[in-house]
VEXDREN-470028 format. One record per atom (N, C-alpha, C, CB): residue number from 0; atom name; x, y, z. Coordinates in Angstrom, 1 decimal. Glycine has a CB too. Layout:
! residues N
+-----+------+--------+--------+--------+
! pos ! site !     c1 !     c2 !     c3 !
+-----+------+--------+--------+--------+
! NUM !   CA !      X !      Y !      Z !
...
+-----+------+--------+--------+--------+
This chain:
! residues 87
+-----+------+--------+--------+--------+
! pos ! site !     c1 !     c2 !     c3 !
+-----+------+--------+--------+--------+
!   0 !    N !   83.3 !   75.4 !  112.1 !
!   0 !   CA !   82.4 !   76.4 !  112.5 !
!   0 !    C !   82.4 !   77.5 !  111.5 !
!   0 !   CB !   82.8 !   77.0 !  113.9 !
!   1 !    N !   81.3 !   78.1 !  111.2 !
!   1 !   CA !   81.1 !   79.1 !  110.2 !
!   1 !    C !   81.5 !   80.5 !  110.7 !
!   1 !   CB !   79.6 !   79.2 !  109.8 !
!   2 !    N !   82.1 !   81.3 !  109.8 !
!   2 !   CA !   82.5 !   82.6 !  110.1 !
!   2 !    C !   81.3 !   83.6 !  109.9 !
!   2 !   CB !   83.6 !   83.1 !  109.2 !
!   3 !    N !   80.2 !   83.1 !  109.4 !
!   3 !   CA !   79.0 !   83.9 !  109.2 !
!   3 !    C !   78.3 !   84.1 !  110.5 !
!   3 !   CB !   78.1 !   83.3 !  108.1 !
!   4 !    N !   77.8 !   85.3 !  110.7 !
!   4 !   CA !   77.1 !   85.6 !  112.0 !
!   4 !    C !   75.6 !   85.2 !  111.9 !
!   4 !   CB !   77.2 !   87.1 !  112.3 !
!   5 !    N !   75.0 !   85.0 !  110.7 !
!   5 !   CA !   73.6 !   84.6 !  110.6 !
!   5 !    C !   73.5 !   83.2 !  110.1 !
!   5 !   CB !   72.9 !   85.6 !  109.7 !
!   6 !    N !   72.4 !   82.6 !  110.5 !
!   6 !   CA !   72.1 !   81.2 !  110.0 !
!   6 !    C !   70.7 !   81.2 !  109.6 !
!   6 !   CB !   72.4 !   80.2 !  111.1 !
!   7 !    N !   70.4 !   80.3 !  108.7 !
!   7 !   CA !   69.0 !   80.1 !  108.2 !
!   7 !    C !   68.8 !   78.6 !  107.8 !
!   7 !   CB !   68.8 !   81.0 !  106.9 !
!   8 !    N !   67.5 !   78.3 !  107.8 !
!   8 !   CA !   67.1 !   77.0 !  107.4 !
!   8 !    C !   66.3 !   77.2 !  106.1 !
!   8 !   CB !   66.3 !   76.2 !  108.4 !
!   9 !    N !   66.7 !   76.5 !  105.1 !
!   9 !   CA !   65.9 !   76.5 !  103.8 !
!   9 !    C !   65.1 !   75.2 !  103.8 !
!   9 !   CB !   66.9 !   76.6 !  102.6 !
!  10 !    N !   63.8 !   75.3 !  103.6 !
!  10 !   CA !   62.9 !   74.2 !  103.5 !
!  10 !    C !   62.3 !   74.2 !  102.1 !
!  10 !   CB !   61.8 !   74.2 !  104.6 !
!  11 !    N !   62.4 !   73.0 !  101.5 !
!  11 !   CA !   61.8 !   72.9 !  100.2 !
!  11 !    C !   61.0 !   71.6 !  100.2 !
!  11 !   CB !   62.8 !   72.9 !   99.0 !
!  12 !    N !   59.8 !   71.6 !   99.6 !
!  12 !   CA !   58.9 !   70.4 !   99.5 !
!  12 !    C !   58.1 !   70.4 !   98.2 !
!  12 !   CB !   58.0 !   70.3 !  100.8 !
!  13 !    N !   58.0 !   69.2 !   97.7 !
!  13 !   CA !   57.2 !   69.1 !   96.5 !
!  13 !    C !   57.1 !   67.6 !   96.1 !
!  13 !   CB !   57.9 !   69.9 !   95.4 !
!  14 !    N !   56.5 !   67.4 !   94.9 !
!  14 !   CA !   56.2 !   66.1 !   94.5 !
!  14 !    C !   57.5 !   65.4 !   94.0 !
!  14 !   CB !   55.2 !   66.1 !   93.3 !
!  15 !    N !   57.5 !   64.1 !   94.3 !
!  15 !   CA !   58.7 !   63.3 !   93.8 !
!  15 !    C !   59.0 !   62.1 !   94.7 !
!  15 !   CB !   59.9 !   64.1 !   93.7 !
!  16 !    N !   60.0 !   61.4 !   94.3 !
!  16 !   CA !   60.4 !   60.2 !   95.0 !
!  16 !    C !   61.9 !   60.2 !   95.1 !
!  16 !   CB !   59.9 !   58.9 !   94.4 !
!  17 !    N !   62.5 !   59.1 !   95.6 !
!  17 !   CA !   63.9 !   59.0 !   95.8 !
!  17 !    C !   64.7 !   59.3 !   94.5 !
!  17 !   CB !   64.3 !   57.7 !   96.3 !
!  18 !    N !   64.2 !   58.9 !   93.3 !
!  18 !   CA !   64.9 !   59.1 !   92.1 !
!  18 !    C !   65.0 !   60.6 !   91.7 !
!  18 !   CB !   64.2 !   58.3 !   91.0 !
!  19 !    N !   64.1 !   61.4 !   92.2 !
!  19 !   CA !   64.1 !   62.8 !   91.8 !
!  19 !    C !   64.8 !   63.6 !   92.9 !
!  19 !   CB !   62.6 !   63.3 !   91.7 !
!  20 !    N !   64.9 !   63.1 !   94.1 !
!  20 !   CA !   65.5 !   63.9 !   95.2 !
!  20 !    C !   66.9 !   64.4 !   94.9 !
!  20 !   CB !   65.6 !   63.0 !   96.4 !
!  21 !    N !   67.8 !   63.6 !   94.4 !
!  21 !   CA !   69.1 !   64.1 !   94.1 !
!  21 !    C !   69.2 !   65.2 !   93.0 !
!  21 !   CB !   70.0 !   62.9 !   93.6 !
!  22 !    N !   68.3 !   65.1 !   92.1 !
!  22 !   CA !   68.2 !   66.2 !   91.1 !
!  22 !    C !   67.8 !   67.5 !   91.7 !
!  22 !   CB !   67.2 !   65.8 !   90.0 !
!  23 !    N !   66.8 !   67.5 !   92.6 !
!  23 !   CA !   66.3 !   68.7 !   93.3 !
!  23 !    C !   67.4 !   69.2 !   94.2 !
!  23 !   CB !   65.0 !   68.4 !   94.1 !
!  24 !    N !   68.1 !   68.4 !   94.9 !
!  24 !   CA !   69.2 !   68.8 !   95.8 !
!  24 !    C !   70.3 !   69.5 !   94.9 !
!  24 !   CB !   69.8 !   67.6 !   96.6 !
!  25 !    N !   70.6 !   68.9 !   93.8 !
!  25 !   CA !   71.6 !   69.5 !   92.9 !
!  25 !    C !   71.1 !   70.9 !   92.4 !
!  25 !   CB !   71.9 !   68.6 !   91.7 !
!  26 !    N !   69.8 !   71.0 !   92.1 !
!  26 !   CA !   69.3 !   72.3 !   91.7 !
!  26 !    C !   69.4 !   73.3 !   92.8 !
!  26 !   CB !   67.8 !   72.1 !   91.2 !
!  27 !    N !   69.1 !   72.9 !   94.0 !
!  27 !   CA !   69.2 !   73.9 !   95.1 !
!  27 !    C !   70.7 !   74.3 !   95.3 !
!  27 !   CB !   68.7 !   73.2 !   96.4 !
!  28 !    N !   71.6 !   73.3 !   95.2 !
!  28 !   CA !   73.0 !   73.7 !   95.4 !
!  28 !    C !   73.5 !   74.6 !   94.3 !
!  28 !   CB !   73.8 !   72.4 !   95.4 !
!  29 !    N !   73.0 !   74.4 !   93.0 !
!  29 !   CA !   73.4 !   75.2 !   91.9 !
!  29 !    C !   72.9 !   76.6 !   92.1 !
!  29 !   CB !   72.9 !   74.6 !   90.6 !
!  30 !    N !   71.7 !   76.7 !   92.7 !
!  30 !   CA !   71.1 !   78.1 !   92.9 !
!  30 !    C !   71.8 !   78.8 !   94.0 !
!  30 !   CB !   69.6 !   77.9 !   93.3 !
!  31 !    N !   72.3 !   78.1 !   95.0 !
!  31 !   CA !   73.0 !   78.7 !   96.1 !
!  31 !    C !   74.5 !   79.1 !   95.7 !
!  31 !   CB !   73.1 !   77.8 !   97.3 !
!  32 !    N !   75.0 !   78.5 !   94.7 !
!  32 !   CA !   76.4 !   78.7 !   94.3 !
!  32 !    C !   76.9 !   80.1 !   94.1 !
!  32 !   CB !   76.7 !   77.9 !   93.1 !
!  33 !    N !   76.1 !   81.0 !   93.5 !
!  33 !   CA !   76.6 !   82.4 !   93.3 !
!  33 !    C !   76.7 !   83.2 !   94.6 !
!  33 !   CB !   75.7 !   83.1 !   92.4 !
!  34 !    N !   76.1 !   82.7 !   95.7 !
!  34 !   CA !   76.0 !   83.5 !   96.9 !
!  34 !    C !   77.2 !   83.1 !   97.8 !
!  34 !   CB !   74.7 !   83.2 !   97.7 !
!  35 !    N !   77.6 !   84.0 !   98.6 !
!  35 !   CA !   78.7 !   83.8 !   99.6 !
!  35 !    C !   78.0 !   83.2 !  100.9 !
!  35 !   CB !   79.5 !   85.1 !  100.0 !
!  36 !    N !   78.1 !   81.9 !  101.0 !
!  36 !   CA !   77.4 !   81.3 !  102.2 !
!  36 !    C !   78.1 !   79.9 !  102.4 !
!  36 !   CB !   75.9 !   81.0 !  101.9 !
!  37 !    N !   77.8 !   79.3 !  103.5 !
!  37 !   CA !   78.3 !   77.9 !  103.7 !
!  37 !    C !   77.1 !   77.0 !  104.1 !
!  37 !   CB !   79.4 !   78.0 !  104.9 !
!  38 !    N !   77.1 !   75.8 !  103.5 !
!  38 !   CA !   76.1 !   74.8 !  103.9 !
!  38 !    C !   76.7 !   74.1 !  105.1 !
!  38 !   CB !   75.8 !   73.8 !  102.7 !
!  39 !    N !   75.9 !   74.2 !  106.2 !
!  39 !   CA !   76.3 !   73.6 !  107.4 !
!  39 !    C !   75.9 !   72.1 !  107.5 !
!  39 !   CB !   75.8 !   74.3 !  108.6 !
!  40 !    N !   74.7 !   71.9 !  107.0 !
!  40 !   CA !   74.2 !   70.5 !  106.9 !
!  40 !    C !   72.9 !   70.5 !  106.0 !
!  40 !   CB !   73.9 !   69.9 !  108.3 !
!  41 !    N !   72.6 !   69.3 !  105.6 !
!  41 !   CA !   71.3 !   69.1 !  104.9 !
!  41 !    C !   70.8 !   67.8 !  105.1 !
!  41 !   CB !   71.5 !   69.3 !  103.3 !
!  42 !    N !   69.5 !   67.7 !  105.1 !
!  42 !   CA !   68.7 !   66.5 !  105.3 !
!  42 !    C !   67.6 !   66.4 !  104.3 !
!  42 !   CB !   68.1 !   66.4 !  106.8 !
!  43 !    N !   67.2 !   65.2 !  103.9 !
!  43 !   CA !   66.0 !   65.1 !  103.0 !
!  43 !    C !   65.3 !   63.8 !  103.3 !
!  43 !   CB !   66.5 !   65.1 !  101.5 !
!  44 !    N !   64.1 !   63.8 !  102.9 !
!  44 !   CA !   63.2 !   62.6 !  103.0 !
!  44 !    C !   62.3 !   62.5 !  101.8 !
!  44 !   CB !   62.4 !   62.6 !  104.4 !
!  45 !    N !   62.1 !   61.3 !  101.4 !
!  45 !   CA !   61.1 !   61.0 !  100.3 !
!  45 !    C !   60.1 !   60.1 !  101.0 !
!  45 !   CB !   61.7 !   60.4 !   99.0 !
!  46 !    N !   58.8 !   60.6 !  101.0 !
!  46 !   CA !   57.8 !   59.8 !  101.7 !
!  46 !    C !   56.4 !   60.1 !  101.0 !
!  46 !   CB !   57.7 !   60.2 !  103.2 !
!  47 !    N !   55.7 !   59.0 !  100.7 !
!  47 !   CA !   54.3 !   59.1 !  100.2 !
!  47 !    C !   54.2 !   60.1 !   98.9 !
!  47 !   CB !   53.4 !   59.7 !  101.2 !
!  48 !    N !   55.2 !   59.9 !   98.0 !
!  48 !   CA !   55.2 !   60.7 !   96.8 !
!  48 !    C !   55.6 !   62.2 !   97.0 !
!  48 !   CB !   53.8 !   60.7 !   96.2 !
!  49 !    N !   56.2 !   62.5 !   98.1 !
!  49 !   CA !   56.6 !   63.9 !   98.4 !
!  49 !    C !   58.1 !   63.9 !   98.8 !
!  49 !   CB !   55.7 !   64.6 !   99.5 !
!  50 !    N !   58.8 !   65.0 !   98.5 !
!  50 !   CA !   60.2 !   65.1 !   98.9 !
!  50 !    C !   60.2 !   66.4 !   99.9 !
!  50 !   CB !   61.1 !   65.3 !   97.7 !
!  51 !    N !   60.9 !   66.2 !  101.0 !
!  51 !   CA !   61.1 !   67.3 !  101.9 !
!  51 !    C !   62.6 !   67.5 !  102.0 !
!  51 !   CB !   60.4 !   67.1 !  103.3 !
!  52 !    N !   63.2 !   68.7 !  101.8 !
!  52 !   CA !   64.6 !   68.9 !  101.8 !
!  52 !    C !   64.8 !   70.1 !  102.7 !
!  52 !   CB !   65.2 !   69.2 !  100.4 !
!  53 !    N !   65.8 !   70.0 !  103.6 !
!  53 !   CA !   66.2 !   71.1 !  104.5 !
!  53 !    C !   67.7 !   71.3 !  104.4 !
!  53 !   CB !   65.8 !   70.7 !  106.0 !
!  54 !    N !   68.1 !   72.5 !  104.3 !
!  54 !   CA !   69.5 !   73.0 !  104.4 !
!  54 !    C !   69.7 !   73.9 !  105.5 !
!  54 !   CB !   70.0 !   73.6 !  103.0 !
!  55 !    N !   70.7 !   73.8 !  106.3 !
!  55 !   CA !   71.1 !   74.8 !  107.3 !
!  55 !    C !   72.3 !   75.5 !  106.7 !
!  55 !   CB !   71.4 !   74.2 !  108.7 !
!  56 !    N !   72.2 !   76.8 !  106.6 !
!  56 !   CA !   73.3 !   77.6 !  106.0 !
!  56 !    C !   73.7 !   78.7 !  106.9 !
!  56 !   CB !   72.8 !   78.1 !  104.6 !
!  57 !    N !   75.0 !   79.1 !  106.8 !
!  57 !   CA !   75.6 !   80.3 !  107.3 !
!  57 !    C !   75.6 !   81.3 !  106.2 !
!  57 !   CB !   77.0 !   80.1 !  108.0 !
!  58 !    N !   75.1 !   82.5 !  106.5 !
!  58 !   CA !   75.0 !   83.5 !  105.4 !
!  58 !    C !   75.2 !   84.9 !  105.9 !
!  58 !   CB !   73.6 !   83.3 !  104.7 !
!  59 !    N !   75.3 !   85.8 !  104.9 !
!  59 !   CA !   75.3 !   87.2 !  105.1 !
!  59 !    C !   73.8 !   87.6 !  105.2 !
!  59 !   CB !   76.1 !   88.1 !  104.0 !
!  60 !    N !   73.3 !   88.1 !  106.2 !
!  60 !   CA !   71.9 !   88.4 !  106.4 !
!  60 !    C !   71.3 !   89.3 !  105.3 !
!  60 !   CB !   71.7 !   89.1 !  107.7 !
!  61 !    N !   72.1 !   90.1 !  104.7 !
!  61 !   CA !   71.7 !   91.0 !  103.6 !
!  61 !    C !   71.3 !   90.2 !  102.4 !
!  61 !   CB !   72.8 !   92.0 !  103.3 !
!  62 !    N !   71.7 !   89.0 !  102.3 !
!  62 !   CA !   71.4 !   88.2 !  101.1 !
!  62 !    C !   70.2 !   87.2 !  101.2 !
!  62 !   CB !   72.6 !   87.3 !  100.7 !
!  63 !    N !   69.6 !   87.2 !  102.4 !
!  63 !   CA !   68.6 !   86.2 !  102.7 !
!  63 !    C !   67.4 !   86.3 !  101.7 !
!  63 !   CB !   68.1 !   86.4 !  104.1 !
!  64 !    N !   66.9 !   87.5 !  101.5 !
!  64 !   CA !   65.7 !   87.6 !  100.6 !
!  64 !    C !   66.1 !   87.3 !   99.2 !
!  64 !   CB !   65.2 !   89.1 !  100.6 !
!  65 !    N !   67.3 !   87.6 !   98.7 !
!  65 !   CA !   67.7 !   87.3 !   97.4 !
!  65 !    C !   67.8 !   85.8 !   97.2 !
!  65 !   CB !   69.0 !   88.0 !   97.0 !
!  66 !    N !   68.4 !   85.1 !   98.2 !
!  66 !   CA !   68.5 !   83.6 !   98.2 !
!  66 !    C !   67.2 !   83.0 !   98.1 !
!  66 !   CB !   69.3 !   83.1 !   99.4 !
!  67 !    N !   66.3 !   83.4 !   99.0 !
!  67 !   CA !   64.9 !   82.8 !   99.0 !
!  67 !    C !   64.2 !   83.1 !   97.6 !
!  67 !   CB !   64.0 !   83.5 !  100.1 !
!  68 !    N !   64.3 !   84.3 !   97.1 !
!  68 !   CA !   63.7 !   84.6 !   95.8 !
!  68 !    C !   64.3 !   83.7 !   94.7 !
!  68 !   CB !   63.9 !   86.1 !   95.4 !
!  69 !    N !   65.6 !   83.5 !   94.6 !
!  69 !   CA !   66.2 !   82.7 !   93.6 !
!  69 !    C !   65.8 !   81.2 !   93.7 !
!  69 !   CB !   67.7 !   82.8 !   93.6 !
!  70 !    N !   65.7 !   80.8 !   94.9 !
!  70 !   CA !   65.3 !   79.4 !   95.2 !
!  70 !    C !   63.8 !   79.2 !   94.7 !
!  70 !   CB !   65.4 !   79.0 !   96.6 !
!  71 !    N !   63.0 !   80.1 !   95.1 !
!  71 !   CA !   61.6 !   80.0 !   94.6 !
!  71 !    C !   61.5 !   80.0 !   93.1 !
!  71 !   CB !   60.7 !   81.2 !   95.2 !
!  72 !    N !   62.2 !   80.8 !   92.4 !
!  72 !   CA !   62.2 !   80.9 !   91.0 !
!  72 !    C !   62.8 !   79.6 !   90.4 !
!  72 !   CB !   63.0 !   82.1 !   90.5 !
!  73 !    N !   63.8 !   79.1 !   91.0 !
!  73 !   CA !   64.5 !   77.8 !   90.4 !
!  73 !    C !   63.6 !   76.6 !   90.6 !
!  73 !   CB !   65.8 !   77.6 !   91.2 !
!  74 !    N !   62.8 !   76.5 !   91.7 !
!  74 !   CA !   62.1 !   75.3 !   92.0 !
!  74 !    C !   60.6 !   75.4 !   91.5 !
!  74 !   CB !   62.1 !   75.0 !   93.4 !
!  75 !    N !   60.2 !   76.6 !   91.0 !
!  75 !   CA !   58.8 !   76.8 !   90.6 !
!  75 !    C !   58.4 !   75.8 !   89.5 !
!  75 !   CB !   58.7 !   78.2 !   90.0 !
!  76 !    N !   59.3 !   75.5 !   88.6 !
!  76 !   CA !   59.0 !   74.6 !   87.5 !
!  76 !    C !   58.7 !   73.1 !   88.0 !
!  76 !   CB !   60.1 !   74.6 !   86.4 !
!  77 !    N !   59.3 !   72.8 !   89.1 !
!  77 !   CA !   59.2 !   71.5 !   89.7 !
!  77 !    C !   58.0 !   71.4 !   90.7 !
!  77 !   CB !   60.5 !   71.0 !   90.4 !
!  78 !    N !   57.3 !   72.5 !   90.8 !
!  78 !   CA !   56.1 !   72.6 !   91.7 !
!  78 !    C !   56.5 !   72.4 !   93.1 !
!  78 !   CB !   55.1 !   71.6 !   91.3 !
!  79 !    N !   57.7 !   73.0 !   93.5 !
!  79 !   CA !   58.1 !   72.9 !   94.9 !
!  79 !    C !   57.8 !   74.2 !   95.6 !
!  79 !   CB !   59.6 !   72.6 !   95.0 !
!  80 !    N !   57.5 !   74.1 !   96.9 !
!  80 !   CA !   57.4 !   75.3 !   97.8 !
!  80 !    C !   58.7 !   75.4 !   98.5 !
!  80 !   CB !   56.2 !   75.1 !   98.8 !
!  81 !    N !   59.1 !   76.7 !   98.7 !
!  81 !   CA !   60.4 !   77.0 !   99.3 !
!  81 !    C !   60.2 !   78.1 !  100.4 !
!  81 !   CB !   61.5 !   77.4 !   98.3 !
!  82 !    N !   60.9 !   78.0 !  101.5 !
!  82 !   CA !   60.9 !   79.0 !  102.5 !
!  82 !    C !   62.3 !   79.1 !  103.1 !
!  82 !   CB !   59.8 !   78.8 !  103.6 !
!  83 !    N !   62.7 !   80.3 !  103.5 !
!  83 !   CA !   64.0 !   80.5 !  104.1 !
!  83 !    C !   63.6 !   81.1 !  105.5 !
!  83 !   CB !   65.0 !   81.4 !  103.3 !
!  84 !    N !   64.1 !   80.5 !  106.6 !
!  84 !   CA !   63.7 !   80.9 !  107.9 !
!  84 !    C !   65.0 !   81.2 !  108.6 !
!  84 !   CB !   62.9 !   79.9 !  108.7 !
!  85 !    N !   65.2 !   82.5 !  109.1 !
!  85 !   CA !   66.4 !   82.8 !  109.9 !
!  85 !    C !   66.3 !   82.2 !  111.2 !
!  85 !   CB !   66.6 !   84.4 !  110.0 !
!  86 !    N !   67.5 !   81.7 !  111.7 !
!  86 !   CA !   67.5 !   81.1 !  113.0 !
!  86 !    C !   68.6 !   81.7 !  113.9 !
!  86 !   CB !   67.8 !   79.6 !  113.0 !
+-----+------+--------+--------+--------+
């Protein structure tokens, strides 16, 4: 169980297939590394030339906007859309 009081879901989607999926997941994980958070679970699917990746994280609510901004900047070059939704 997480000690963080806030949770969020990160959703990322963009072009690619199974061969690209692990690279994108590694990029997301590298982007999250500087932040104090915990990854509770992640799921991904590659379908019809698209990748959809979801992470559930425990986080400090004060960092939510910065996390989302860094993810958007990191995945921009791969033409991925990213959103962080507090739950």
